[in-house]
C-alpha positions, 0 to 999 in steps of 0.5 A: 130837250127845250123846244120853242114854237115861234110867234108867227102863226099865233099872231096871224090866226085866231083859229085855223088849220095851221095854228091848230096844227102848231097848238096840237103838236106843242100841247102834246109834246109838253105832256111828255117826260123830259121835254120843256116846251114853250110857245114864245109869242110876245103878242098873240091873238090865237084862241087855241092857246087859251086851252093849252095844258099848264105844262105848255109855257105860253110866253106872251100876252094875248090881245084882241084882234082889231082892224089894222093891228096884224102887222103891228102885232107881228112887228112887236113879236118879231122884235122881242122874239130874239131876246126872249129866245136867247133867254130861253135858250132852246135846243129846238126852234120850230118856226110855225110859218115863213119869215125872212128874219132869223130869230133863233139862237145860234146854238139851236136847231131850226125846224120849219114846217112847210104846209103846201106850195100853193103860192108857187103853183097858183101865183095868180090867185095871190096879190103881187104884194104877197111875199110868202113865196120869197119868205118861204124860200129864205126860211127853207134855206135857213132851216136845219130840217123841213117837215112836210105835211104830205108826200105831195107837198114834199114832192112839190118842194123838191121839184120847185125849189130843188131842195135835197130830199134828205133835208125833209121829212113827211109828218102827216097831220092829225085832225079833230074838232074836239067833239065826239061824233056820238055826242053830236045831234043832227040839225033839226031845222033843215027844210031839205037834205043838204050837200056841204062845202066847208072853207074858202071859195076863192081861186084854187079852191075851185068852188065854181066847179061845184056850183056848175055841178050842182046847177046842172042837175035838176035832181040835186037842185030839186032835192038838196040845198047846198050849204057853204060853211065858213069862207065869209058871206057870199060876195056880189060876184058870187051872187051873180054866179048863182044867178047865172047858173039859175040856182034858186036863192032858197037852195044855196046859203052860207053859214058860219059858227063854232066847231060844234055847229060845224060838227052838226052840219057834217053829221047832217049832210048827205054828201061833203064835197071837196073840189079843190085843185090843190091842198097841202094835206086837206083836213075837212074830208077826214072831219066829214068821215069822222061824222059819218058823212060820205065824201066826194073829193078831187083826185089831185095833189095830196087829197088821194094820199089823205082820203085813200079809197074812202072817198069818191075821187073826181077830176076837179076840172070836170063838173060832170064827174062831180055831179055824177059822184054826188048823185051816186052817193045819194041814190046808191045806198050800198055805195053810201054805206060802204063809203061811210064804213071806209071813212070811219076806218080811214080816220083812224090812221090820223091822229095828233098824238102820232103827229106829235111823236113823229115830230119829236123824232125829227127833233131827236134826229137833228139833236143826234139823240 
């Protein structure tokens, strides 16, 4: 079987969850007997592909990410993809994001992964010029089969777009930071214990609820720093919120860095908090669990499906619940140890190997193999 992963996410992301997913699945499939697997991306900026096994064919050229080059790179890759795919003649084309352009040969089956329906559920958080909702609907209609990364995502897809459930299959994600927990040292330069938040802080990510939860606890303010990993530097508006909530400037900070540094923060944190209002899957809680960090997470969308009973689940619209759960985890040693143990058991259910094998099963079903 000849399998081609298309250019889309590899021209958009240097790093990131979706490109990690596509890379991990493609890399593992390439190692299986009887499969010829390629990433066909005439131009790409993705850094994961630098580590691809030699069995995975990378058809394209990696260029540096420069200001205002994104649209140019995507246009080049889109224009060259059709002739390259026709030349490669795949049995399966796996589209890695949403485009209204059909580049697949007529003889190939098209598989599309849908990661979430956040643009449809939280349209107010996105620019009115964002075409994701339109492009996604076109791509879904065009696809022979749709992979959803959680039952929650599939339910949203079916209810919002009216897609026949038989056209969909749930394949949950794996996760890894490519770093073994036992090889990670805790941070040695912490002034106080830390509470950890990871990723973007805009809109549906609901970071403001965490700020309220933290700011209303004299105990947490006194004893813990709040660290935000990734998501860019605090904006002037965010800094204004910090002042409005009377959070001392030395108690909250933003940091960025490599997976290795993120692993150290996971291992050092007293609690990881994930207050999002919506996620298609949600890998960070699993990452935290893998490093022995107890988790407070929202009880909405796919998050309970992912974390199971291995996290303190809270109503993300109620900052008081977030405060109470954080305080319980840092004060109740028995609860804390129980959550750490459950978390380490929970992460064993998710792997990229399993994700790749189940994805192959979707291909085989479409090929009637």
